[in-house]
C-alpha positions in Angstrom: 47.5 223.3 139.0 50.8 224.2 140.6 53.9 224.6 138.4 56.2 221.6 138.8 59.8 222.9 138.0 61.5 219.6 138.8 63.7 218.9 135.8 62.7 215.7 134.0 66.3 214.5 133.9 66.4 214.4 137.7 63.4 212.0 137.7 65.3 209.7 135.3 68.4 209.4 137.6 69.0 205.7 138.5 68.8 206.6 142.2 65.3 207.9 141.6 64.0 205.5 138.9 65.2 202.4 140.8 63.8 203.5 144.2 60.1 203.0 144.9 60.2 205.9 147.4 63.0 208.3 146.4 63.7 211.0 149.0 64.9 214.5 148.4 64.2 218.1 149.4 61.0 219.8 148.4 61.0 223.5 147.7 57.8 225.6 147.1 56.2 229.0 146.9 52.7 228.8 148.4 51.5 231.8 146.2 52.8 234.2 143.5 53.1 236.8 146.3 55.4 234.6 148.4 58.7 236.3 149.0 60.5 233.3 150.4 60.4 229.7 149.5 59.5 227.0 152.0 61.5 223.8 152.3 60.5 220.3 153.2 63.4 217.9 153.8 63.5 214.2 153.5 60.3 213.9 151.5 59.3 211.3 148.9 58.7 212.7 145.4 55.2 211.4 145.0 54.1 212.5 148.5 55.6 216.0 147.8 53.8 216.4 144.5 50.5 215.3 146.1 51.0 217.8 148.9 51.7 220.6 146.5 48.7 219.8 144.3 46.4 219.3 147.3 47.4 222.7 148.7 47.4 224.4 145.3 50.9 225.8 145.8 52.0 228.3 143.1 55.3 226.6 142.1 57.4 223.7 143.4 60.6 221.7 142.8 61.8 218.4 144.2 65.6 218.0 144.5 66.9 214.5 144.9 69.7 214.0 147.3 72.0 213.0 144.4 71.7 216.5 143.0 72.1 218.4 146.3 71.9 217.6 150.0 69.7 219.7 152.3 72.8 221.4 153.6 73.9 222.3 150.1 70.4 223.6 149.3 70.4 225.9 152.4 73.7 227.4 151.2 72.7 228.3 147.7 71.8 231.9 147.2 69.2 232.5 144.5 69.7 236.3 144.4 66.7 237.2 142.4 68.2 236.2 139.0 65.8 236.6 136.1 63.9 233.6 134.8 61.2 232.6 132.4 60.2 229.1 133.3 62.9 227.7 135.7 66.1 228.6 137.4 69.6 227.2 136.7 70.5 226.7 140.4 69.1 223.5 141.9 67.8 225.2 145.0 66.0 228.1 143.3 62.4 228.4 142.1 61.2 230.7 139.3 58.4 232.9 140.5 56.9 233.2 137.0 54.6 236.0 138.1 57.5 238.3 138.5 60.2 236.5 136.4 62.7 236.2 139.3 64.4 233.3 141.0 63.7 232.8 144.7 
């Protein structure tokens, strides 16, 4: 089962809860060896989770537009910060196999 690093509080935002098909940006690492994250823009949360589970991606995070636009996400540098379970920056994923943000 892939590691969903989407913060619970993002899923409780009114713009997400009150929308039957909330859109945002999906970020994922296909495997623990992935050096770069992949991005899927304009995707509905449920569809993104289904895609990640179906493809057995290593780790993923969905970022609602209220948190960051695709343009903002593309500008955030993750820089390999240390992590244990998740990264502080909205556009970063914790590669838990190596303990570094990507």
